[in-house]
N, C-alpha and C positions, 0 to 999 in steps of 0.2 A: 941839020937833022941829028947828027951825032951829038951835038951839044944838048939838044932836048932830051935825048936818051940818057945822057950822063946826068943831067939835072934830075931826071925822074928817078934814076938809080940812087942818086945821093939822097933824095927826099925819102924814098922807101927805106934806105938803110938808116936814115936818121930816125924814122918812126920805129924801126925795129930796135935800134939802140935805146931810144927813149922808153919804149915799152919794157925792155929788159932792165933798165936802170931804175924805174919807178916802182915802188911797192906801197900799196895803201893798206894800212893796218887798222882794223875796226877797234872800237873802244874795249871790247871784251877779249881781245886777242893780243898776243905778243908774237914778234917775229924773230926767228933765230937765223942769223947770217953765217954761212960757211964760205970760206974762201979757200978754194982748191982742197976741199975736204977737211979743213980745220975750222973749229968754231971761232968766229970773229967777234960778233957783238949781238946784243939783243935790241930789237926794234920796238919802240913804243907805238901807241895808236897815232894815226895820222899819215901824212905823206912822208915817205922815206926814200932815199936814193942809195943804190948799191952799184957796185962796179959790174958792168955787164961781162958776160963770158967767164968771169972769174968767181963772182959771188952768186950764191943761191940762198934764197930766203924760204924758211918753212914757218907756217903759222901754227900757233899753239892756242887752243881754246882755254881760257882761264875761268870759265863759268863753272858753277857747281853742277856736278852730275849725280845721277841716281843709279846705283848698282843694285839690281834685283838679284839677290843671292838665291840660287835654286833650292827647293825643298830637299831635306835630307833626314834620314833616320838617325836619332841620337839616343843613346842608352843613358838613362839617369843613374844616380847613385844607388837607388833602390831597384835597379835592374828592370826598368820599364822602358819600352821602345816608344819614343814619341817622334812625330814628324814636325820639324821646325824649319821655318824660313824667315828671312829678315831682309831689310832694306838698308843700304849703306849710302850716306850722303857724303861725298868727298869733293875736293877742289884742289887744283894745282896751285901751289904757291911759288914754286921755282921752276920755270919752264925748261931751264937748262938741264937740271937733274932729272925732271920727268921725261926728257927726250933721250938723255945719254946714259942714265943709270938703270933704266928698265926698258925692256922692249915693248911691253904692253901692260901698263900699270892698271888698266881696268880689269883684265883677266887675273892679274896677280892679286889685286885687292879683293876680288870675288873669292878666289881660292883661299886666301888668308882668312877671310871672314868665315868661310865654311869650317876651316880647321879650328879656329878659336871658338866658334860657336859650339862645337862638339866638346871642347875642353871645358868651357864655362858651365854648360848644362850638365856635363858628366860629373861635376863636383856637387850637384844639388839633387835633392830628392824631388819626386814628382810634385808634391804639394808646394814645396818651396819654389820650384821653377815656374809653376802656374801663377803664384802670387808675388813673384819678385821680378817682374818684367823690367822695371826701372833699374834694378840692380844689374840685371843681365846686360841691358843696353849700355849702362855706364862702364861696366867691365870690358865689354867688347870695344867700345869706342876708345878707351885708354890703350888697350892692346894694339888695335889696328893703327891708331895714331902714332904710337911709338915705332911700329914696324914700317910704316909708310913714310916716315919723316925723311929717311935717306933717299927716297924717290922724289922728294919735293912735292908730296901730296899730303893734304890735310884732311883728316876724317872729322867732319863736323859733328855728326851724330849717327847713331845706329838705332833702328826701330825693329823690334820683333813683330812680325805680322801675325803669326799664329803658332800655337803649340798644341798639336793634336795627339792625345793619347789614343790607345787602341779602343775598339768599340766596347769590349767587356769592362775595361777600366772606366770608360765614360759612363756606362750603365751603373756600375758600382758607385761611382761618385754621385750620380743622380739620386740613387737610393739613399746614400749617406746624407746628401744635402736635404732631401725630403724629411728624413728622420730628424735631422738637426733642426729644421724649421718647425716640425711638429713639436719637438721638445721645447723650443723657444716659445711657441704658441701656448703650450700647456703651462709653462712657467709664467708667462705674462698673464694668462687667465687666472692662475692661482694668486699671483701678486695683486691682480685687480680685485679679486674677491676679498683677499686679506685687507687690502687698503679700504675697500668699501665697508667691511666689518669694523675696522678701526675707526673709520669716519663716523659710522652710526653710533658706536660706543662713545666716542668723544662727544658727539652731539647729545646723546642721552645724559652723559655725565655733566656736560655744560648746562643742559636744560635743568637737571636736578639742582645743580649749584645755584643757578639763577633763581629757581623757584624758592629754594631755601633762603637765599639772600632776600628775595622779595617778601617772604613771610616774616623773616627777622626784621626787615625794615618796617613792615606793617605793624608788628608788635611794638617795635620801638616808638613808632609814631603814635600808636594808640596810648602807650604808656606816657609819652610826652604830653599828649593831649589831656589825659586824665590828671597828670601832675599839674599842668597849667590850670585845669578846671578846679582842682582842689585848692591850688594857690589862690585862684580868683575868688572861690567861695570863702576861703579863710580870710582873705583880704576884705571881702564884703562884710563878713561877720565882724571882723575887727573894726571896720569902719562904722558898722551899725552900733557896736558896743561903745565906740568912741562918741558917736553921735548921741546915743542915749545918755552916756555918762555926762557929756557936755550939757545936754538938755536938763538933766537932773540938777547939775550944779548951777546952771543958769536960773532954774526955777526955785532954788533954795528950799527944798521940802523940809518940813518939820517931822518930828518923830511920829506924830499921829498919822500923817499921810503915809509914811513908810509902814507903819503898823497896819493901816487899812489895806495897803497893797499886798502885804503878807497874807492877810486874811482872805483876800480875793484869790490868791494862788493856792490856798489849802484845798479847795474842792478839786482843782486840777491835779494836785499831787495825789489825791485819794482815788483818782480814776483807775480802772483796771480791775483784774481778778484777784489781786493780792489782798490778803487779809491782815497785813501788817502795814503800819504807816510809820515811817521814820521822819521825825521832825528834826530840823537843824538845831544846833546848839543854841542859837540865838532865840529859839521859840519861847523859852522860859522867860526871857526878858521881855519879849513881845507880849506874852500873855499877862505878865505883871503890869506892864504899861497899859494894856487894854483894860484890865480890872480897875486900875487906878482911874483911867479915863471914865469908865462906867460909873464908878463911885462918885466921881466928880460931877457927872451929869445928874445922878440921883440927888446929891446934896443940893445942887442948884435948884432942882425942881421943888424940894421941900421948903427951901428958903423963900421962894417966890410964891408959894401957894397962899391964898387968903385964909385968915383964921375964921372959924365958924362963929357966927353971931350968937350972942346969948339968947336963950329963949325967953320970951316974955311970959311971965306967969299968967295964968288964966284968971280971968276975972271971976 
């Protein structure tokens, strides 16, 4: 019976020793082992063994945490009270320093963020602080990251949630914004009218230019057509003269035919209301030839006429 009790005690003691010797560390955790109050080593994720009764293991969460910095009143450079709050995203990079260099790094980081937030915004005017959130975030992150480095904490980013000016300042800013928008609307409307007038003027100018060019082109084409017509008429007349000249030379006319043609043209030359008739220089020669021709015809008639028969005396 006593043997069974002894075995049972040994088994229970073994379970107790085994439970005290085994530590399971999750993937997002680190384990700090202290032996008799002195830091011994750091445990990685997985199954780890420690010395029971002498070693103690503390788990440190290595995940990124979010610190919500409480709202606070901050005075800007132009003496305006604004209520500001922000969010800090930080993460432990060295569990040993985060455990032994600072008692509560979360509270310390929050208070440090509040202090530096007042310093950064206090160096800016209200308009600049409202429009420079990225600059404020960057400056706060650099300052906090430098300060928390000795604690083994990394500040990844800082985000300003809101910057609330007083109610009267907000109302004045609203009026200013409305006036600015009205001004921009008036400027845009004036620019639109100006652009429309310029466009209409340009269109009228272009239309007049195109109309003038069209008229000039029409006149030029008409002149070219008249020129071609005159050239065609002149070429036709020249060809007709050449044809007449060739026909005359091929017919070999004599002087009498030419004289006759001149005489046929004289009545046409005398047509009209003019009381004077200009004869060409060659008319005298033509008239002389004509008279000679008439005399020749008369002489021929006399020579060919029968002579009168002598009369027979009466019985």
